[in-house]
C-alpha positions as CSV (number, residue, x, y, z in Angstrom):
1,X,0.0,0.0,0.0
2,X,1.5,3.3,-1.0
3,X,1.4,6.4,1.4
4,X,-1.9,8.4,0.6
5,X,-0.4,11.9,0.2
6,X,-0.5,13.0,-3.6
7,X,-1.1,16.2,-5.5
8,X,-3.8,16.0,-7.9
9,X,-3.1,18.3,-11.0
10,X,-6.2,19.5,-12.9
11,X,-5.0,20.2,-16.4
12,X,-8.5,21.6,-17.4
13,X,-7.9,24.3,-14.8
14,X,-4.5,25.0,-16.3
15,X,-6.1,25.4,-19.7
16,X,-8.7,27.7,-18.3
17,X,-6.2,29.9,-16.7
18,X,-4.1,30.1,-20.0
19,X,-7.2,31.2,-21.8
20,X,-7.6,33.8,-19.3
21,X,-4.3,35.2,-20.5
22,X,-5.3,34.9,-24.1
23,X,-8.6,36.8,-23.5
24,X,-6.8,39.5,-21.5
25,X,-4.0,40.1,-24.0
26,X,-5.2,38.8,-27.4
27,X,-2.7,40.7,-29.4
28,X,0.3,39.4,-27.4
29,X,2.1,36.1,-27.9
30,X,2.3,34.0,-24.7
31,X,5.6,32.7,-23.1
32,X,4.2,30.2,-20.5
33,X,6.6,30.2,-17.6
34,X,7.2,26.5,-16.6
35,X,10.3,26.9,-14.5
36,X,10.7,24.9,-11.3
37,X,9.0,21.8,-12.8
38,X,6.0,24.0,-13.7
39,X,5.9,25.6,-10.4
40,X,5.9,22.0,-8.7
41,X,3.0,20.7,-11.0
42,X,5.1,18.7,-13.3
43,X,6.8,20.0,-16.4
44,X,5.8,17.6,-19.1
45,X,2.4,17.1,-18.0
46,X,1.7,20.8,-17.9
47,X,3.4,21.6,-21.1
48,X,1.1,19.2,-22.8
49,X,-1.8,21.1,-21.5
50,X,-0.1,24.3,-22.5
51,X,0.7,23.2,-26.1
52,X,-1.0,26.2,-27.7
53,X,1.5,28.6,-26.0
54,X,3.8,30.3,-28.3
55,X,6.8,29.6,-26.2
56,X,8.0,28.2,-22.8
57,X,10.2,29.8,-20.3
58,X,12.3,27.8,-17.8
59,X,15.9,27.8,-16.4
60,X,17.6,24.4,-16.6
61,X,19.2,23.3,-20.0
62,X,18.3,19.6,-19.0
63,X,14.6,20.6,-18.6
64,X,14.6,22.3,-22.0
65,X,16.2,19.2,-23.5
66,X,13.6,17.0,-21.9
67,X,10.9,19.1,-23.8
68,X,12.6,18.4,-27.1
69,X,12.8,14.6,-26.3
70,X,9.1,14.8,-25.4
71,X,8.4,16.1,-29.0
72,X,7.8,19.7,-28.2
73,X,9.1,22.0,-31.0
74,X,8.2,25.2,-29.3
75,X,10.7,28.1,-28.8
76,X,12.1,27.7,-25.3
77,X,13.6,30.6,-23.6
78,X,16.3,29.9,-21.0
79,X,15.5,32.7,-18.5
80,X,19.0,32.9,-16.9
81,X,20.7,32.2,-20.2
82,X,23.7,30.0,-20.4
83,X,26.2,29.3,-17.6
84,X,29.2,28.2,-19.5
85,X,30.5,28.2,-23.1
86,X,30.2,24.5,-23.3
87,X,26.3,24.9,-23.2
88,X,26.2,27.0,-26.3
89,X,26.5,24.4,-29.1
90,X,23.6,22.4,-27.4
91,X,21.5,25.5,-27.1
92,X,22.0,26.4,-30.7
93,X,21.4,22.8,-31.9
94,X,18.0,22.7,-30.0
95,X,17.0,26.3,-31.0
96,X,16.8,27.3,-27.5
97,X,16.7,31.1,-26.8
98,X,19.1,32.1,-23.9
99,X,18.6,35.5,-22.1
100,X,21.7,37.5,-22.4
101,X,22.1,39.5,-19.2
102,X,25.7,40.1,-18.4
103,X,29.1,41.3,-20.0
104,X,30.6,37.9,-19.5
105,X,28.0,36.3,-21.6
106,X,28.7,38.7,-24.5
107,X,32.4,37.9,-24.2
108,X,31.8,34.1,-24.6
109,X,29.5,34.7,-27.4
110,X,32.2,36.9,-29.2
111,X,34.6,33.8,-29.0
112,X,32.0,30.9,-29.9
113,X,31.7,30.2,-33.7
114,X,28.5,28.5,-34.5
115,X,27.3,26.8,-37.8
116,X,23.8,28.0,-36.8
117,X,22.7,31.3,-35.5
118,X,21.3,31.9,-32.0
119,X,17.9,33.6,-31.2
120,X,18.5,35.5,-27.9
121,X,16.6,37.7,-25.5
122,X,18.5,40.8,-24.4
123,X,17.6,41.8,-20.8
124,X,17.5,45.3,-19.5
125,X,17.4,46.2,-15.9
126,X,14.9,48.8,-15.6
127,X,14.6,48.8,-11.8
128,X,14.6,45.2,-10.5
129,X,18.2,45.3,-10.0
130,X,18.8,41.6,-10.4
131,X,19.7,40.4,-14.0
132,X,20.1,42.7,-17.0
133,X,22.2,45.6,-18.5
134,X,21.7,49.1,-17.3
135,X,19.4,51.1,-19.6
136,X,22.2,53.4,-20.6
137,X,24.3,50.5,-21.9
138,X,21.3,49.1,-24.0
139,X,22.2,50.5,-27.4
140,X,25.9,49.5,-27.2
141,X,25.0,45.9,-26.1
142,X,22.4,45.7,-28.9
143,X,25.0,46.9,-31.4
144,X,27.5,44.5,-30.1
145,X,25.0,41.5,-30.3
146,X,23.7,42.4,-33.7
147,X,27.2,42.5,-35.2
148,X,27.9,38.9,-33.9
149,X,27.8,36.3,-36.7
150,X,26.5,33.8,-34.2
151,X,23.2,35.9,-33.6
152,X,20.4,35.5,-35.7
153,X,17.7,37.4,-33.9
154,X,17.4,39.5,-30.8
155,X,14.3,40.1,-28.6
156,X,14.2,42.4,-25.6
157,X,12.7,41.9,-22.2
158,X,12.8,43.4,-18.8
159,X,11.3,42.4,-15.3
160,X,8.8,44.3,-13.2
161,X,9.6,44.6,-9.6
162,X,6.2,45.8,-8.1
163,X,3.5,44.9,-10.6
164,X,1.7,43.1,-7.9
165,X,1.4,46.5,-6.0
166,X,-1.3,47.8,-8.4
167,X,-1.0,51.5,-7.3
168,X,2.8,51.6,-7.1
169,X,4.2,54.1,-9.5
170,X,7.4,51.9,-10.1
171,X,5.7,49.9,-12.8
172,X,4.8,53.0,-14.8
173,X,8.4,54.2,-14.4
174,X,9.9,50.9,-15.5
175,X,7.6,50.6,-18.5
176,X,8.4,54.3,-19.5
177,X,12.1,53.4,-19.2
178,X,11.7,50.2,-21.3
179,X,9.7,51.8,-24.0
180,X,12.0,54.9,-24.3
181,X,15.0,52.7,-24.7
182,X,13.5,50.2,-27.1
183,X,10.7,51.7,-29.2
184,X,12.8,52.6,-32.2
185,X,14.2,49.1,-32.5
186,X,11.4,47.3,-34.2
187,X,12.3,44.2,-32.2
188,X,9.9,42.0,-30.1
189,X,9.6,43.1,-26.6
190,X,8.2,41.7,-23.3
191,X,7.8,43.1,-19.8
192,X,4.5,41.7,-18.5
193,X,4.6,39.0,-15.8
194,X,1.3,37.6,-14.1
195,X,0.5,40.7,-12.2
196,X,1.0,42.9,-15.1
197,X,-1.3,40.7,-17.4
198,X,-3.9,40.9,-14.8
199,X,-3.5,44.6,-13.8
200,X,-1.4,46.5,-16.3
201,X,-2.7,46.1,-19.9
202,X,-0.3,48.9,-21.0
203,X,2.5,46.4,-20.4
204,X,1.3,43.6,-22.9
205,X,3.6,44.6,-25.8
206,X,4.5,41.8,-28.2
207,X,5.0,39.0,-25.5
208,X,3.4,38.3,-22.1
209,X,5.1,36.0,-19.6
210,X,2.4,34.6,-17.3
211,X,3.6,32.4,-14.5
212,X,1.9,32.0,-11.1
213,X,-1.6,32.9,-12.6
214,X,-1.4,29.8,-15.0
215,X,-1.4,27.5,-11.8
216,X,-4.4,29.3,-10.3
217,X,-2.8,31.6,-7.7
218,X,-3.3,35.3,-7.3
219,X,-0.1,37.5,-7.4
220,X,-2.0,40.1,-5.4
221,X,-2.2,40.1,-1.6
222,X,-5.6,41.8,-1.6
223,X,-7.3,39.9,-4.5
224,X,-8.2,36.3,-4.4
225,X,-7.7,33.8,-7.3
226,X,-11.3,33.2,-7.5
227,X,-12.1,36.9,-7.9
228,X,-9.7,37.0,-10.8
229,X,-11.5,34.0,-12.5
230,X,-8.4,31.7,-11.9
231,X,-8.9,28.1,-11.0
232,X,-6.5,26.2,-8.7
233,X,-4.4,23.5,-10.7
234,X,-3.0,21.6,-7.8
235,X,-4.8,20.1,-4.8
236,X,-2.6,18.6,-2.1
237,X,-4.5,15.7,-0.7
238,X,-4.1,12.9,1.8
239,X,-6.1,10.9,4.3
240,X,-6.7,10.5,8.0
241,X,-4.4,7.6,9.1
242,X,-5.4,7.7,12.8
243,X,-8.0,9.0,15.1
244,X,-7.0,9.9,18.8
245,X,-9.5,10.5,21.7
246,X,-7.9,13.1,23.8
247,X,-8.9,14.6,27.2
248,X,-9.1,18.1,28.1
249,X,-5.5,19.4,28.8
250,X,-3.8,16.8,26.7
251,X,-0.8,18.2,24.9
252,X,-0.6,17.4,21.3
253,X,2.7,17.2,19.1
254,X,6.2,18.4,19.5
255,X,7.0,20.8,22.2
256,X,3.5,20.3,23.8
257,X,2.6,23.8,22.6
258,X,-1.0,22.9,21.8
259,X,-3.4,21.6,24.5
260,X,-6.9,20.2,23.8
261,X,-9.5,22.7,25.3
262,X,-11.9,20.0,25.9
263,X,-12.5,16.2,25.6
264,X,-12.1,15.9,21.6
265,X,-10.9,13.8,18.8
266,X,-7.9,14.7,16.6
267,X,-7.0,13.3,13.3
268,X,-3.6,12.3,12.2
269,X,-2.9,13.1,8.5
270,X,-0.2,11.6,6.4
271,X,1.5,14.9,5.3
272,X,4.1,17.0,6.8
273,X,7.0,19.3,5.9
274,X,8.9,16.5,4.4
275,X,6.1,16.5,1.8
276,X,6.2,20.3,1.4
277,X,3.5,21.3,3.8
278,X,4.8,24.5,5.4
279,X,6.5,23.7,8.8
280,X,5.6,27.1,10.1
281,X,1.8,26.9,9.5
282,X,0.1,27.7,12.8
283,X,-2.7,26.1,14.5
284,X,-5.8,27.4,12.9
285,X,-4.6,26.9,9.4
286,X,-7.7,25.6,7.2
287,X,-7.8,22.1,6.3
288,X,-10.7,20.2,4.6
289,X,-11.5,16.9,6.1
290,X,-14.4,14.6,4.8
291,X,-15.8,17.5,2.8
292,X,-15.9,19.8,6.0
293,X,-13.7,22.7,6.9
294,X,-11.5,22.4,10.1
295,X,-8.1,23.5,11.2
296,X,-4.6,22.4,11.7
297,X,-3.5,22.0,15.4
298,X,-0.2,21.6,17.0
299,X,3.1,21.7,15.2
300,X,3.7,20.4,11.7
301,X,5.9,17.3,11.8
302,X,8.1,16.0,9.1
303,X,5.4,13.3,7.9
304,X,2.4,14.2,9.7
305,X,0.0,16.9,10.8
306,X,-2.8,16.8,13.3
307,X,-6.3,18.2,12.8
308,X,-9.2,19.1,14.9
309,X,-12.2,16.7,14.2
310,X,-14.7,18.5,16.5
311,X,-17.9,18.7,14.6
312,X,-16.9,16.2,12.0
313,X,-18.5,13.0,13.3
314,X,-18.2,11.3,9.9
315,X,-14.4,11.3,9.9
316,X,-12.9,7.9,10.1
317,X,-9.5,6.4,9.2
318,X,-9.2,6.8,5.5
319,X,-11.3,10.0,5.4
320,X,-10.0,12.3,2.6
321,X,-8.2,15.5,3.5
322,X,-7.4,18.6,1.2
323,X,-4.5,20.7,2.5
324,X,-5.0,23.2,-0.3
325,X,-6.8,23.1,-3.7
326,X,-10.4,23.6,-4.8
327,X,-11.7,24.3,-1.2
328,X,-8.8,25.5,0.7
329,X,-6.9,28.2,-1.3
330,X,-3.1,27.8,-1.4
331,X,-3.0,31.5,-0.9
332,X,-4.7,31.3,2.3
333,X,-2.4,28.6,3.5
334,X,0.7,30.5,2.4
335,X,-0.6,33.7,4.2
336,X,-1.1,31.7,7.5
337,X,2.4,30.3,7.2
338,X,4.0,33.8,6.4
339,X,5.1,32.9,2.9
340,X,3.8,33.1,-0.7
341,X,2.0,30.5,-2.7
342,X,5.0,30.2,-5.1
343,X,7.0,28.7,-2.3
344,X,4.5,26.2,-1.3
345,X,3.7,24.9,-4.9
346,X,7.3,24.7,-5.9
347,X,8.1,23.0,-2.5
348,X,5.9,20.0,-2.8
349,X,8.5,17.1,-2.4
350,X,9.4,14.8,-5.3
351,X,8.2,11.9,-3.0
352,X,4.5,13.3,-3.4
353,X,3.2,11.7,-6.6
354,X,1.4,14.0,-9.1
355,X,-1.9,12.5,-10.4
356,X,-3.7,14.0,-13.3
357,X,-7.4,14.8,-12.6
358,X,-9.6,13.1,-15.0
359,X,-12.9,14.7,-15.9
360,X,-16.1,13.3,-17.2
């Protein structure tokens, strides 16, 4: 018998969320961001559901090659570019599109002869201050790239720092800086992430790069995913594996930090921080048991959590549990744990099996 914890992946919901992108930005092409194993959802499974995307964006060359081996011919953008000269022939052979963000990459390209040209994305740092060339260097870098025999096409991107803060003026500043530097080039441009797709249509340009919204999570702290017509793709599920009858005052879990306020039943669930459930989720974090909403109690263990079974008389060993998904928002669990949904989704452990939801 296998351990019951698993992640159900609803590909219909993924396609629904992708269609939201297309409806919001119908004139833009879509680079579906599938880095980090499609935000923990399973790279190949999700890419199959996103086959109508114009491009995929990820980080690891090995992941990009796995897409080619699986039959995907889509353009693939390597969001951190290449990391060594030795990767470039393989990148060119597979028609991957690396992001060029630093002088050392230019130096390598200058000294790498290729039989076939590279399509690249030139990144400008308009205010994120992570990767990218300073705006004042843009023209010289573009001229240098354009003069290289190994370069067949250049597109331009930047990254928004505060698009999730809808009223923050920095987004408008970054966009203005980006447009003023690039509008005369006639090249494809991209700056819109999920938050910009949802809240800043002026940022759409030639390409949009949706990430977290594809997986049914809101990039905004004050707007729920459901209010944005996004559907959760992952449901982290398990079962009750034991029920304990406890007395008033009994301490539960490590540290004896939670005590039963009355005689009550508690359920032990086969899921813990070793599976990716947040260790710092506090008592009171919502959990769905046997179709009824209840709460986490006591500390999260590596392989188990305990839940309050008061008012859930139907709960038995084997009763289904949803840690997050359709009924318990991953955004809510993340907020309770003092983190963001990105971390929870990407952090679901490899030992947790991903299972496609079958409809109909």
